[in-house]
One Martini backbone bead per residue (centre of mass of N, CA, C, O) as a GRO file, in nm:
protein
  116
    1UNK     BB    1   0.096   0.037   0.023
    2UNK     BB    2   0.055   0.368  -0.028
    3UNK     BB    3   0.169   0.649   0.075
    4UNK     BB    4   0.096   0.984   0.218
    5UNK     BB    5   0.160   1.302   0.220
    6UNK     BB    6   0.102   1.561   0.393
    7UNK     BB    7   0.058   1.890   0.380
    8UNK     BB    8   0.241   1.948   0.625
    9UNK     BB    9   0.492   1.795   0.523
   10UNK     BB   10   0.531   1.956   0.265
   11UNK     BB   11   0.555   2.234   0.399
   12UNK     BB   12   0.804   2.172   0.568
   13UNK     BB   13   0.992   2.122   0.334
   14UNK     BB   14   0.949   2.390   0.190
   15UNK     BB   15   1.043   2.576   0.430
   16UNK     BB   16   1.325   2.457   0.447
   17UNK     BB   17   1.414   2.539   0.166
   18UNK     BB   18   1.360   2.842   0.197
   19UNK     BB   19   1.542   2.898   0.435
   20UNK     BB   20   1.817   2.802   0.311
   21UNK     BB   21   1.801   2.970   0.053
   22UNK     BB   22   1.785   3.246   0.194
   23UNK     BB   23   2.050   3.223   0.346
   24UNK     BB   24   2.224   3.199   0.095
   25UNK     BB   25   2.152   3.468  -0.037
   26UNK     BB   26   2.254   3.646   0.190
   27UNK     BB   27   2.552   3.549   0.175
   28UNK     BB   28   2.599   3.627  -0.119
   29UNK     BB   29   2.550   3.932  -0.084
   30UNK     BB   30   2.781   3.963   0.119
   31UNK     BB   31   3.001   3.869  -0.078
   32UNK     BB   32   2.971   4.098  -0.279
   33UNK     BB   33   3.054   4.316  -0.082
   34UNK     BB   34   3.335   4.200  -0.026
   35UNK     BB   35   3.435   4.218  -0.315
   36UNK     BB   36   3.406   4.530  -0.346
   37UNK     BB   37   3.621   4.543  -0.084
   38UNK     BB   38   3.852   4.322  -0.128
   39UNK     BB   39   3.731   4.067   0.055
   40UNK     BB   40   3.813   3.747  -0.029
   41UNK     BB   41   3.801   3.581   0.225
   42UNK     BB   42   3.513   3.649   0.308
   43UNK     BB   43   3.378   3.569   0.047
   44UNK     BB   44   3.455   3.273   0.061
   45UNK     BB   45   3.320   3.209   0.331
   46UNK     BB   46   3.033   3.288   0.237
   47UNK     BB   47   3.015   3.085   0.003
   48UNK     BB   48   3.046   2.838   0.181
   49UNK     BB   49   2.800   2.892   0.361
   50UNK     BB   50   2.600   2.890   0.129
   51UNK     BB   51   2.655   2.600   0.043
   52UNK     BB   52   2.558   2.471   0.305
   53UNK     BB   53   2.266   2.567   0.272
   54UNK     BB   54   2.215   2.427   0.000
   55UNK     BB   55   2.259   2.141   0.107
   56UNK     BB   56   2.018   2.145   0.301
   57UNK     BB   57   1.803   2.194   0.090
   58UNK     BB   58   1.874   1.949  -0.088
   59UNK     BB   59   1.821   1.735   0.126
   60UNK     BB   60   1.517   1.780   0.145
   61UNK     BB   61   1.459   1.723  -0.150
   62UNK     BB   62   1.577   1.435  -0.160
   63UNK     BB   63   1.389   1.307   0.049
   64UNK     BB   64   1.137   1.351  -0.119
   65UNK     BB   65   1.230   1.192  -0.370
   66UNK     BB   66   1.269   0.921  -0.222
   67UNK     BB   67   0.979   0.885  -0.138
   68UNK     BB   68   0.868   0.881  -0.422
   69UNK     BB   69   1.044   0.639  -0.525
   70UNK     BB   70   0.902   0.454  -0.285
   71UNK     BB   71   0.571   0.539  -0.331
   72UNK     BB   72   0.503   0.810  -0.235
   73UNK     BB   73   0.253   1.028  -0.214
   74UNK     BB   74   0.258   1.352  -0.395
   75UNK     BB   75   0.114   1.657  -0.362
   76UNK     BB   76   0.119   1.937  -0.522
   77UNK     BB   77   0.230   2.252  -0.408
   78UNK     BB   78   0.285   2.585  -0.431
   79UNK     BB   79   0.508   2.595  -0.211
   80UNK     BB   80   0.698   2.399  -0.363
   81UNK     BB   81   0.742   2.569  -0.609
   82UNK     BB   82   0.862   2.805  -0.454
   83UNK     BB   83   1.099   2.648  -0.331
   84UNK     BB   84   1.231   2.564  -0.597
   85UNK     BB   85   1.284   2.849  -0.692
   86UNK     BB   86   1.472   2.930  -0.464
   87UNK     BB   87   1.686   2.714  -0.505
   88UNK     BB   88   1.763   2.768  -0.802
   89UNK     BB   89   1.839   3.064  -0.763
   90UNK     BB   90   2.061   3.020  -0.550
   91UNK     BB   91   2.239   2.835  -0.719
   92UNK     BB   92   2.289   3.035  -0.947
   93UNK     BB   93   2.403   3.266  -0.776
   94UNK     BB   94   2.645   3.106  -0.674
   95UNK     BB   95   2.781   3.060  -0.944
   96UNK     BB   96   2.813   3.358  -1.014
   97UNK     BB   97   2.972   3.445  -0.760
   98UNK     BB   98   3.217   3.268  -0.811
   99UNK     BB   99   3.295   3.408  -1.076
  100UNK     BB  100   3.305   3.700  -0.966
  101UNK     BB  101   3.532   3.658  -0.767
  102UNK     BB  102   3.745   3.612  -0.978
  103UNK     BB  103   3.711   3.885  -1.123
  104UNK     BB  104   3.761   4.072  -0.885
  105UNK     BB  105   4.045   3.968  -0.829
  106UNK     BB  106   4.171   4.038  -1.102
  107UNK     BB  107   4.104   4.338  -1.093
  108UNK     BB  108   4.263   4.400  -0.837
  109UNK     BB  109   4.540   4.310  -0.937
  110UNK     BB  110   4.554   4.503  -1.175
  111UNK     BB  111   4.525   4.767  -1.014
  112UNK     BB  112   4.781   4.718  -0.848
  113UNK     BB  113   4.982   4.701  -1.083
  114UNK     BB  114   4.879   4.992  -1.209
  115UNK     BB  115   4.797   5.192  -0.982
  116UNK     BB  116   4.460   5.271  -0.966
   0.00000   0.00000   0.00000
């Protein structure tokens, strides 16, 4: 017999994903500020912390997918769509921030070399 997740269980997973994704976005924006101030050590630390948050969000998502793969019925709710949107946006922002960190660092080194 197939189990079914309750609406409350789905909402709990969704809000967990939203929480960790939101924390990641906040840390990424702090990392951008650190990059602008040429504090690349802090930026790196913040991006690592953001990645940890993304891993927590992804863990919740994976547990839900494993339940589904094991035959648990899951009715999609709009809050889960919203949570998935938050997670994917945060993951994309993290990838962009990692690339931008490299560019900010190169720009800083060049400005130091040229004494601009």
